C-alpha positions, 0 to 999 in steps of 0.5 A: 083323116084316116091317119087320125082314125087309125091313130085313135084306134091303135095308140100311136098308129098314125106313126105306123102309117107314116113309116115311123116305127120307133114312135109307133112302138113307143106310143103304143107301149106308153099308152097301153101300159098307162091304160092297163095300170089305170085299170088295175088300180080300179080307175074310173073309165065310165062317163060320171053318172048324176049321182056321182056328180052330186055335191060337186061345184060346177068346175069340178063337175066339168073337170070330171066330164072332161076327164071322161072325154080324155079317157075315150081319146085312149082309143083302142084300149078304152074301146077294148075295155068297154067291149070286155066289160072291164068298166069302173064307176067312181069309187072312194079312195086314193088307189082309185084316184091314181088309177083314174089319173093313169087312164087320163094320162093314157088319153092325153098321151094318145092325144099327143100322138094324134096331134103330132101325126096330124102336123106331120101329115100337113108338113108332108103335104107341102 
């Protein structure tokens, strides 16, 4: 559990605790760059407000909320952005949408690293 928690807080950090430094650096860079690009493109990294979901069908609303959860999985960068007050709600326009996709991609990359570390830990226990 400590591997996963550290891997969430520091993207790819679970690899560092397992001694896999190349994978740690790769995921740290990929997640951090994707998250930074998302913030620079003014992507939404906040939970969608009821007014922003108004007019959406049920599936679109669930996807918006699921995307917000995935952005939190990015871990440390997401927490740091929130603590520094670098938060953005839903805006109109393509640039904002691209930024949101980068933020979601950062979360999915960190989720990939977390699940891989979890599996590697289980294999190491055998």
